[in-house]
C-alpha positions as CSV (number, residue, x, y, z in Angstrom):
1,X,19.0,42.6,-11.8
2,X,21.3,45.5,-11.1
3,X,19.1,47.8,-13.1
4,X,16.0,46.6,-11.1
5,X,17.8,47.5,-7.9
6,X,18.9,50.8,-9.3
7,X,15.4,51.8,-10.4
8,X,13.9,50.7,-7.1
9,X,16.3,53.0,-5.2
10,X,15.8,55.9,-7.5
11,X,12.0,55.5,-7.2
12,X,12.4,55.3,-3.4
13,X,14.4,58.5,-3.3
14,X,11.9,60.3,-5.5
15,X,9.0,59.3,-3.4
16,X,10.8,60.7,-0.3
17,X,11.8,63.8,-2.2
18,X,15.5,63.1,-1.6
19,X,18.1,64.7,-3.9
20,X,20.6,62.4,-5.7
21,X,22.9,64.5,-7.8
22,X,25.9,62.2,-7.9
23,X,24.3,58.8,-8.6
24,X,24.3,57.5,-5.0
25,X,21.5,55.1,-6.0
26,X,23.6,53.7,-8.9
27,X,26.6,53.2,-6.6
28,X,24.5,51.4,-3.9
29,X,22.9,49.2,-6.6
30,X,26.4,48.2,-7.9
31,X,27.6,47.2,-4.5
32,X,24.3,45.5,-3.5
33,X,24.1,43.4,-6.7
34,X,27.7,42.2,-6.6
35,X,28.3,41.8,-2.9
36,X,25.1,40.8,-1.3
37,X,24.8,37.2,-2.4
38,X,27.9,36.1,-0.6
39,X,28.5,38.8,2.0
40,X,27.1,39.4,5.5
41,X,25.3,42.5,6.5
42,X,28.3,44.2,8.1
43,X,30.5,43.8,5.0
44,X,27.8,45.1,2.6
45,X,27.1,48.1,4.9
46,X,30.8,48.8,5.3
47,X,31.2,49.0,1.5
48,X,28.1,51.2,1.1
49,X,29.4,53.5,3.9
50,X,32.7,54.0,2.0
51,X,30.9,55.5,-1.0
52,X,32.0,59.0,-1.7
53,X,28.8,61.1,-2.1
54,X,27.2,64.4,-1.4
55,X,23.9,62.6,-1.0
56,X,23.8,63.1,2.8
57,X,25.0,66.7,2.6
58,X,22.1,67.5,0.3
59,X,19.7,65.6,2.5
60,X,21.0,66.7,5.9
61,X,18.1,65.5,7.9
62,X,19.2,61.9,7.4
63,X,21.4,60.0,9.7
64,X,23.7,58.1,7.3
65,X,24.2,54.9,9.3
66,X,20.6,54.6,10.1
67,X,19.5,55.3,6.5
68,X,21.9,52.8,5.1
69,X,20.8,50.1,7.4
70,X,17.2,50.9,6.3
71,X,18.2,50.7,2.7
72,X,19.7,47.3,3.1
73,X,16.6,46.0,4.9
74,X,14.4,47.4,2.1
75,X,16.5,45.8,-0.6
76,X,16.6,42.4,1.2
77,X,12.8,42.5,1.5
78,X,12.4,43.3,-2.3
79,X,15.1,41.1,-3.9
80,X,16.0,37.5,-3.4
81,X,19.7,36.7,-3.0
82,X,19.5,33.8,-5.5
83,X,18.4,36.2,-8.2
84,X,21.3,38.7,-7.7
85,X,24.4,38.8,-9.9
86,X,27.2,36.6,-8.6
87,X,30.4,36.5,-10.7
88,X,31.4,36.5,-14.3
89,X,31.9,32.9,-15.5
90,X,35.5,31.9,-14.7
91,X,36.3,35.1,-12.9
92,X,38.0,38.2,-14.3
93,X,41.5,38.3,-12.7
94,X,43.2,38.4,-16.1
95,X,41.0,41.1,-17.6
96,X,41.3,43.2,-14.5
97,X,45.1,43.0,-14.6
98,X,45.2,43.7,-18.3
99,X,42.9,46.8,-18.2
100,X,44.7,48.1,-15.1
101,X,48.0,48.0,-16.9
102,X,46.8,50.2,-19.8
103,X,48.0,53.8,-19.8
104,X,44.6,55.0,-21.2
105,X,41.3,53.3,-20.4
106,X,39.1,53.5,-23.4
107,X,35.6,52.2,-24.1
108,X,36.9,50.3,-27.1
109,X,39.5,48.4,-24.9
110,X,36.8,47.6,-22.3
111,X,34.4,46.2,-24.9
112,X,37.0,44.2,-26.7
113,X,38.0,42.7,-23.4
114,X,34.4,41.9,-22.7
115,X,34.0,40.2,-26.1
116,X,37.0,38.0,-25.4
117,X,35.7,37.1,-22.0
118,X,32.3,36.1,-23.4
119,X,33.6,34.1,-26.3
120,X,36.1,32.2,-24.2
121,X,33.8,31.2,-21.2
122,X,30.4,32.6,-21.2
123,X,28.7,31.4,-24.5
124,X,26.6,28.7,-22.7
125,X,24.9,31.4,-20.7
126,X,22.8,32.4,-23.7
127,X,21.6,29.0,-24.8
128,X,19.0,26.6,-23.8
129,X,20.2,24.2,-26.5
130,X,22.8,25.4,-29.0
131,X,22.5,22.1,-30.8
132,X,18.8,22.8,-31.4
133,X,19.4,26.5,-32.0
134,X,17.3,27.4,-29.0
135,X,18.3,30.6,-27.0
136,X,17.3,31.1,-23.4
137,X,14.4,33.5,-22.6
138,X,15.3,37.2,-22.9
139,X,18.9,36.7,-24.1
140,X,19.5,40.5,-24.5
141,X,18.9,40.7,-20.7
142,X,21.5,38.0,-20.2
143,X,24.0,40.1,-22.2
144,X,23.2,43.1,-20.2
145,X,23.7,41.3,-17.0
146,X,27.0,39.8,-18.2
147,X,28.3,43.3,-19.1
148,X,27.2,44.6,-15.7
149,X,29.1,41.8,-14.0
150,X,32.1,42.3,-16.2
151,X,32.3,46.0,-15.4
152,X,31.8,45.4,-11.7
153,X,34.5,42.7,-11.8
154,X,37.2,44.6,-13.6
155,X,36.7,48.0,-11.9
156,X,35.9,48.7,-8.2
157,X,32.4,50.1,-7.7
158,X,33.7,53.5,-6.7
159,X,36.4,53.6,-9.4
160,X,37.1,57.2,-10.4
161,X,36.0,58.1,-13.9
162,X,33.8,55.1,-14.5
163,X,30.2,54.3,-13.8
164,X,27.4,52.4,-15.4
165,X,23.6,52.7,-15.5
166,X,20.6,52.2,-17.7
167,X,20.0,55.7,-19.1
168,X,16.6,57.2,-19.5
169,X,16.7,58.9,-22.9
170,X,13.6,60.6,-24.3
171,X,10.8,58.1,-23.9
172,X,13.0,55.0,-23.8
173,X,16.1,53.5,-22.1
174,X,19.5,52.9,-23.7
175,X,21.0,49.7,-22.3
176,X,24.1,51.2,-20.8
177,X,25.7,54.5,-20.2
178,X,29.4,54.2,-19.2
179,X,31.2,57.3,-18.1
180,X,34.9,57.4,-18.5
181,X,36.8,60.6,-17.5
182,X,33.5,62.5,-17.5
183,X,32.6,61.4,-21.1
184,X,29.3,59.5,-21.6
185,X,29.4,56.4,-23.9
186,X,26.1,55.0,-25.0
187,X,25.9,51.2,-25.6
188,X,22.9,49.3,-27.0
189,X,22.9,45.5,-27.0
190,X,21.2,43.2,-29.5
191,X,20.9,39.5,-30.2
192,X,21.2,38.8,-34.0
193,X,19.4,35.7,-34.9
194,X,18.3,37.0,-38.3
195,X,18.4,40.6,-39.6
196,X,20.8,43.3,-38.4
197,X,18.9,45.5,-35.8
198,X,19.5,48.3,-33.3
199,X,20.8,51.1,-35.5
200,X,17.6,53.1,-35.4
201,X,17.1,52.8,-31.7
202,X,20.7,53.8,-30.9
203,X,20.6,56.8,-33.3
204,X,17.5,58.1,-31.5
205,X,19.4,57.9,-28.1
206,X,22.5,59.6,-29.6
207,X,20.4,62.4,-30.9
208,X,18.6,62.8,-27.6
209,X,21.8,62.8,-25.6
210,X,23.8,64.9,-28.1
211,X,26.4,62.2,-28.7
212,X,28.3,61.9,-32.0
213,X,29.4,58.3,-31.3
214,X,27.5,55.2,-30.0
215,X,28.3,51.5,-29.6
216,X,26.1,48.6,-30.8
217,X,27.1,45.3,-29.2
218,X,25.8,42.5,-31.4
219,X,25.6,39.0,-30.0
220,X,25.7,36.9,-33.2
221,X,23.6,33.8,-32.6
222,X,23.3,32.8,-36.3
223,X,24.7,29.5,-37.5
224,X,28.0,30.0,-39.2
225,X,26.6,28.8,-42.5
226,X,23.9,31.5,-42.5
227,X,25.8,34.7,-41.8
228,X,25.8,37.8,-43.8
229,X,28.6,40.3,-43.0
230,X,27.9,42.8,-40.2
231,X,29.5,46.3,-40.7
232,X,32.1,47.3,-38.1
233,X,30.9,50.9,-38.2
234,X,28.0,52.8,-39.7
235,X,27.9,56.5,-40.4
236,X,24.5,58.0,-39.7
237,X,22.9,61.4,-39.8
238,X,23.6,61.9,-36.1
239,X,27.1,60.3,-35.9
240,X,29.1,57.1,-36.1
241,X,27.8,53.8,-34.7
242,X,30.6,51.5,-33.9
243,X,29.7,47.8,-33.9
244,X,31.2,45.2,-31.7
245,X,30.4,41.6,-32.8
246,X,30.4,38.9,-30.1
247,X,30.2,35.4,-31.6
248,X,28.0,33.3,-29.3
249,X,27.4,30.5,-31.9
250,X,30.9,29.5,-33.1
251,X,31.5,26.3,-35.1
252,X,32.8,23.6,-32.7
253,X,36.4,22.7,-33.4
254,X,35.4,19.0,-34.0
255,X,33.0,20.2,-36.7
256,X,35.4,22.5,-38.4
257,X,36.6,21.6,-41.9
258,X,40.2,20.4,-42.0
């Protein structure tokens, strides 16, 4: 949902010929998607008003308070509260504490923490029936939503040095662009229920964006008995693809061989 909100705002700004050079639309989308379901108008507007941005300096005919009130009304008329992101399953207090303690915030640490959070308490989000090997509709979108919730949960929406968005690259969209200390990290997400996929797509985005490294997050939905090994990294013509494997179909402890 966060990306739908983001694209709606970006399209709205474009139609009105409003300049957005510092991702004001992305910051508003982050706040609206995470805060709106449980927060009253005044709290959401206060959070939006605290966003540091040059948007209103570049569009100086706008009255900020009036414009932000109008944005909230437009978003409420477009999106239903029940469809918005709420909270990562089980909360993220431990992950937030752990990542805040680190001396250097890296994309590797962030994604490894995300993997642990998924495997410990979010596996059921992907399945209609794990017993019958039946995934829910659009499981990759579920993975994207969980990563968006994870990032929103462990970092404040105006956290310096970090932002997230769906990146337009060439004629397609890479699932995530995470900026840490001004460096863009490209992340593509795939469900693996049979063959290993996603390398070609990510390579194209890496070439378009001039990146020598990309991340492929693989949600492994295969039964344990039918798993070929997945490489942890792949060297390609355009750079290195690092692979993070998230096991969303583990063997139940009661079924494990003793």
